[in-house]
ZAMARGU-4260 file (C-alpha; in steps of 0.2 Angstrom, whole numbers, plus 5000, padded with zeros to 4 digits):
<rodrens>
0) 4572/5530/4898 | 4567/5513/4893 | 4570/5498/4900 | 4578/5486/4886 | 4593/5474/4889
5) 4608/5479/4887 | 4613/5471/4869 | 4630/5461/4871 | 4641/5451/4860 | 4639/5432/4858
10) 4652/5424/4865 | 4651/5438/4879 | 4635/5436/4883 | 4636/5415/4884 | 4649/5418/4898
15) 4641/5432/4906 | 4625/5418/4908 | 4638/5406/4913 | 4645/5418/4927 | 4628/5422/4932
20) 4622/5402/4937 | 4639/5402/4946 | 4640/5418/4956 | 4630/5431/4964 | 4629/5445/4954
25) 4638/5462/4961 | 4640/5480/4954 | 4657/5479/4961 | 4665/5478/4945 | 4683/5473/4951
30) 4676/5458/4960 | 4667/5452/4947 | 4680/5453/4932 | 4691/5441/4947 | 4679/5430/4947
35) 4675/5428/4930 | 4695/5427/4925 | 4696/5415/4938 | 4682/5402/4930 | 4690/5406/4913
40) 4678/5416/4906 | 4690/5430/4897 | 4680/5437/4887 | 4664/5444/4897 | 4677/5452/4911
45) 4687/5460/4895 | 4670/5466/4891 | 4666/5471/4909 | 4683/5480/4911 | 4677/5490/4895
50) 4658/5493/4899 | 4656/5497/4917 | 4642/5507/4915 | 4634/5497/4904 | 4636/5482/4915
55) 4628/5490/4930 | 4614/5493/4917 | 4612/5479/4912 | 4616/5469/4930 | 4598/5478/4935
60) 4589/5476/4917 | 4598/5461/4908 | 4609/5454/4893 | 4603/5447/4877 | 4616/5443/4863
65) 4616/5457/4849 | 4614/5445/4834 | 4595/5438/4830 | 4602/5420/4826 | 4601/5409/4839
70) 4619/5405/4849 | 4626/5392/4852 | 4625/5388/4873 | 4641/5384/4882 | 4631/5368/4887
75) 4626/5362/4871 | 4631/5346/4865 | 4640/5343/4849 | 4633/5332/4835 | 4639/5315/4836
80) 4652/5312/4820 | 4655/5296/4813 | 4670/5286/4821 | 4689/5288/4815 | 4694/5272/4805
85) 4707/5265/4814 | 4721/5253/4803 | 4724/5237/4813 | 4734/5222/4810 | 4727/5206/4809
90) 4737/5193/4820 | 4735/5173/4816 | 4728/5165/4830 | 4742/5159/4843 | 4748/5139/4840
95) 4743/5132/4857 | 4753/5115/4858 | 4744/5099/4862 | 4751/5091/4880 | 4742/5073/4884
100) 4731/5078/4899 | 4737/5076/4918 | 4733/5061/4926 | 4725/5063/4944 | 4737/5060/4959
105) 4728/5043/4969 | 4735/5043/4989 | 4737/5027/4998 | 4720/5019/5002 | 4717/5021/5022
110) 4711/5007/5033 | 4692/5007/5034 | 4694/4996/5049 | 4691/5004/5064 | 4703/4996/5071
115) 4724/4999/5074 | 4737/4987/5070 | 4738/4982/5089 | 4718/4977/5088 | 4712/4992/5096
120) 4699/5004/5090 | 4704/5024/5085 | 4693/5037/5086 | 4691/5053/5099 | 4675/5044/5106
125) 4687/5029/5108 | 4700/5037/5117 | 4687/5046/5126 | 4682/5030/5133 | 4698/5023/5137
130) 4703/5037/5147 | 4687/5035/5156 | 4689/5016/5160 | 4707/5019/5166 | 4706/5034/5177
135) 4685/5028/5185
</rodrens>
């Protein structure tokens, strides 16, 4: 008996290859079918169910697609297509009302002489000096 890979349909081969990377294959076909169905590989699950002996041989020797032409893999990125032209409605720019610029609010001017109306100097240092002089 020669050791040839088991030939399977192209879509089944793609799913078996993807399944091989995701799980550890076992010879327990019911377990493998369940795992394939859980991951959405329905073609592979149906093929394994219908061809249990071929799956067990392919498990050891490998699988290959039936068609000789290159099969697109699940992981292939589709070709980039041209963007769809969208219809849009152009709106005129909004009309902006002109307002006079607001004037800054000015606070009343402070006295900068450093003396209060009673003639004494103000501030923290002056207060401390006043307290020291009063009690010491």
